[in-house]
LUMVODO-664875 format. One record per residue: residue number from 1; residue in one letter; chain; x, y, z of N, C-alpha, C in turn. Coordinates in steps of 0.001 Angstrom, whole numbers, padded with zeros to 6 digits, m for minus. Example, Ala and Ser with C-alpha at 12.3 -4.5 7.8 and 13.67 -1.06 7.14 Angstrom:
BEGIN
1_a_A_013190_m005690_007800_012300_m004500_007800_013200_m003300_007800
2_s_A_012850_m002250_007080_013670_m001060_007140_012900_000030_007870
This chain:
BEGIN
1_m_A_113950_181266_m012629_113819_180540_m013869_112432_180813_m014423
2_k_A_112375_181177_m015655_111088_181373_m016324_110822_180168_m017205
3_t_A_109538_179830_m017315_109133_178720_m018160_107750_179007_m018720
4_a_A_107418_178359_m019788_106081_178504_m020380_105409_177142_m020343
5_i_A_104147_177137_m019935_103381_175899_m019893_102021_176147_m020520
6_s_A_101369_175086_m020913_100002_175172_m021440_099079_174461_m020469
7_i_A_098002_175140_m020092_096999_174542_m019214_095617_174883_m019762
8_p_A_094631_174071_m019419_093274_174359_m019889_092776_175706_m019342
9_d_A_091916_176356_m020114_091398_177668_m019723_090711_177653_m018366
10_d_A_089924_176608_m018094_089206_176577_m016816_090162_176447_m015621
11_l_A_091246_175692_m015779_092240_175573_m014713_092958_176901_m014500
12_f_A_093279_177575_m015603_093911_178889_m015518_093014_179867_m014759
13_e_A_091742_179845_m015079_090807_180772_m014436_090678_180468_m012945
14_e_A_090643_179198_m012590_090585_178842_m011166_091824_179331_m010431
15_a_A_092979_179185_m011062_094222_179655_m010449_094214_181176_m010307
16_e_A_093701_181858_m011300_093591_183320_m011235_092696_183741_m010067
17_q_A_091557_183084_m009932_090633_183404_m008840_091280_183138_m007480
18_l_A_091995_182032_m007368_092676_181712_m006119_093722_182775_m005794
19_a_A_094488_183170_m006789_095519_184188_m006573_094891_185495_m006085
20_r_A_093811_185917_m006724_093128_187157_m006296_092584_187024_m004879
21_r_A_091937_185887_m004606_091321_185665_m003302_092366_185672_m002185
22_e_A_093547_185102_m002447_094580_185004_m001420_095604_186136_m001491
23_g_A_095427_187047_m002441_096347_188181_m002557_097752_187767_m002956
24_k_A_097835_186758_m003816_099130_186247_m004275_099275_186473_m005764
25_s_A_100509_186433_m006206_100738_186516_m007649_100440_185159_m008280
26_r_A_100213_185165_m009577_099996_183920_m010311_101223_183020_m010174
27_s_A_102396_183607_m010275_103629_182824_m010146_103715_182144_m008791
28_q_A_103344_182858_m007741_103406_182274_m006406_102439_181103_m006267
29_v_A_101245_181236_m006825_100273_180139_m006782_100834_178918_m007504
30_y_A_101415_179117_m008678_101969_177993_m009434_103170_177384_m008716
31_q_A_104009_178211_m008113_105163_177704_m007365_104712_176834_m006197
32_e_A_103728_177318_m005442_103228_176564_m004296_102571_175258_m004741
33_a_A_101839_175307_m005836_101177_174103_m006338_102213_173055_m006766
34_l_A_103246_173484_m007456_104274_172544_m007905_105043_171991_m006719
35_a_A_105362_172822_m005752_106077_172354_m004559_105257_171304_m003811
36_e_A_103958_171550_m003665_103087_170588_m002986_103004_169283_m003774
37_y_A_102903_169377_m005085_102847_168196_m005944_104120_167357_m005792
38_l_A_105268_168011_m005820_106539_167298_m005693_106679_166663_m004316
39_l_A_106230_167343_m003281_106291_166799_m001931_105425_165549_m001816
40_r_A_104215_165607_m002386_103346_164424_m002349_103975_163257_m003092
41_r_A_104625_163537_m004214_105283_162472_m004980_106437_161881_m004189
42_a_A_107189_162731_m003476_108315_162248_m002670_107802_161344_m001555
43_r_A_106707_161728_m000907_106125_160895_000155_105671_159559_m000413
44_a_A_105083_159578_m001595_104628_158335_m002217_105811_157429_m002511
45_a_A_106931_157997_m002927_108121_157207_m003225_108650_156547_m001950
46_v_A_108618_157267_m000836_109066_156701_000439_108145_155554_000841
47_t_A_106845_155759_000714_105884_154707_001057_106099_153477_000186
48_e_A_106316_153677_m001105_106559_152543_m002006_107823_151794_m001616
49_a_A_108871_152514_m001250_110123_151875_m000832_109919_151070_000447
50_m_A_109179_151628_001392_108906_150907_002635_108083_149658_002365
51_d_A_107117_149759_001470_106301_148596_001108_107162_147491_000490
52_r_A_108126_147870_m000349_109017_146875_m000962_109849_146163_000104
53_v_A_110344_146922_001073_111129_146320_002156_110264_145364_002965
54_l_A_109054_145789_003296_108162_144918_004064_107819_143652_003297
55_d_A_107695_143759_001983_107445_142574_001171_108611_141597_001270
56_q_A_109829_142120_001390_111013_141271_001455_111196_140642_002831
57_v_A_110969_141421_003896_111250_140915_005242_110021_140355_005936
58_g_A_108860_140634_005418_107630_140151_006037_107134_141113_007107
59_t_A_105917_140882_007552_105308_141799_008522_104963_141127_009844
60_e_A_105259_139829_009953_104965_139139_011205_106010_139510_012245
61_a_A_105524_139847_013443_106435_140183_014536_106956_138899_015168
62_d_A_108244_138931_015526_108767_137786_016259_108292_137888_017709
63_e_A_108440_136826_018466_107908_136792_019835_108540_137865_020713
64_w_A_109853_138093_020564_110520_139113_021376_109915_140489_021102
65_s_A_109723_140828_019819_109156_142137_019456_107726_142268_019962
66_a_A_106955_141201_019848_105568_141228_020311_105514_141440_021823
67_a_A_106384_140763_022562_106415_140923_024019_106849_142330_024398
68_a_A_107829_142871_023691_108292_144236_023967_107183_145241_023692
69_a_A_106440_145032_022629_105326_145928_022307_104250_145859_023384
70_r_A_103962_144647_023866_102952_144509_024936_103399_145226_026200
71_r_A_104677_145084_026572_105187_145772_027764_105105_147278_027600
72_t_A_105450_147770_026425_105400_149209_026173_103982_149722_026255
73_l_A_103066_149018_025620_101656_149440_025638_101068_149381_027039
74_a_A_101517_148432_027853_101013_148331_029217_101422_149549_030037
75_d_A_102542_150162_029709_103039_151328_030446_102481_152650_029942
76_v_A_101789_152624_028811_101252_153854_028218_099939_154212_028877
77_e_A_099822_155468_029284_098570_155938_029880_097635_156398_028763
78_w_A_096528_155739_028616_095572_156073_027561_094646_157069_028094
């Protein structure tokens, strides 16, 4: 898929320098940058969803969970 985008001249030049330095095409640099950006956004969405769930159920451990965690930690070799 081909697309056209507008970016500031200084950002374009930095991308050009990176491509030359790493021996990559401009397209490859932009593809990798977009993939990394999307991955970071996906991780943020997961974190936000987990935060919403924790807000609903609370974060205090019940006594059974706390005791199980203590037993597990006691068996872990640090």
